[in-house]
C-alpha positions in Angstrom: 4.1 4.3 3.9 2.1 2.0 6.9 4.0 -0.1 9.6 2.1 -2.5 11.6 3.2 -5.2 14.4 2.3 -8.4 14.3 -1.4 -8.0 15.8 -2.0 -5.5 12.8 -2.0 -2.3 15.3 -0.7 0.9 13.0 3.0 1.9 14.4 3.3 4.5 11.5 1.6 6.1 8.7 2.2 8.8 6.2 0.5 11.9 7.0 -2.1 12.2 4.0 -3.2 8.5 4.7 -5.2 9.2 7.8 -8.6 8.8 6.4 -9.2 7.0 3.3 -11.2 3.8 1.8 -9.3 1.8 -0.6 -11.6 0.8 -3.5 -11.3 -1.0 -7.0 -11.8 0.7 -10.2 -15.5 0.3 -10.1 -15.4 2.1 -6.4 -16.3 -1.0 -4.7 -14.6 -1.0 -1.0 -11.7 -3.7 -1.0 -11.9 -5.9 2.0 -9.0 -5.6 4.2 -7.6 -9.1 4.2 -7.2 -8.5 0.2 -4.8 -5.4 0.8 -1.1 -5.9 0.1 -0.3 -5.0 4.0 -2.4 -7.5 5.1 -1.3 -10.2 3.0 2.4 -9.2 4.1 1.4 -9.6 7.4 -0.7 -12.8 7.5 0.8 -14.7 4.7 4.5 -13.5 5.5 5.3 -12.8 2.1 6.0 -10.0 -0.2 2.9 -8.6 -2.2 2.2 -6.1 -4.6 -1.3 -4.8 -5.6 -3.2 -1.7 -6.8 -6.2 0.4 -5.5 -8.0 3.5 -6.0 -8.1 6.4 -3.2 -10.0 9.6 -3.0 -7.9 12.3 -1.8 -8.8 15.2 0.4 -9.0 17.2 -3.0 -12.1 14.7 -4.0 -10.0 13.5 -6.8 -9.6 9.5 -7.4 -6.0 8.3 -7.7 -4.8 4.9 -8.7 -2.3 3.8 -6.4 0.3 1.2 -6.5 1.4 -0.8 -3.1 4.3 -2.9 -2.2 4.4 -4.5 0.9 6.6 -7.1 2.9 6.8 -8.6 6.2 9.4 -7.2 8.7 11.5 -10.2 10.1 14.0 -10.1 13.1 17.5 -11.4 12.4 16.4 -14.8 14.2 13.4 -15.1 11.5 10.5 -13.7 14.2 7.8 -11.9 12.3 7.7 -8.5 13.9 5.3 -6.7 11.2 4.8 -5.7 8.0 5.5 -2.4 6.0 3.7 -1.0 3.0 5.1 1.6 0.3 2.4 3.2 -1.8 2.8 5.7 -4.8 0.7 7.3 -7.4 0.8 5.0 -10.6 0.0 7.9 -12.9 3.2 9.7 -11.8 5.3 6.4 -12.1 3.7 6.3 -15.8 4.6 9.7 -16.7 8.3 9.2 -15.4 8.6 6.0 -17.5 7.1 7.8 -20.6 9.6 10.7 -20.0 12.7 8.3 -19.7 11.7 6.4 -22.9 11.1 9.4 -24.9 13.9 11.5 -23.7 
């Protein structure tokens, strides 16, 4: 999970996400403004996307990301949050539920 303020300053991040370069399926780096977290922050709307990350074990993983702006009760934007997960894990769970 990532949480940023309105200026994009990182306020919180999950332990394993300290160093990574998000890429597309062909290993082309993704532009920061195309990432779901930045879209949520700049366009003030929820967003979903996928990317590939290389883990500490040097294995590429397909990652799903859902991001959304964080708003005060008065409607003021105070930042954004992104939640991520490995897509293969989700597909295995869905397959298990379908075939159970």
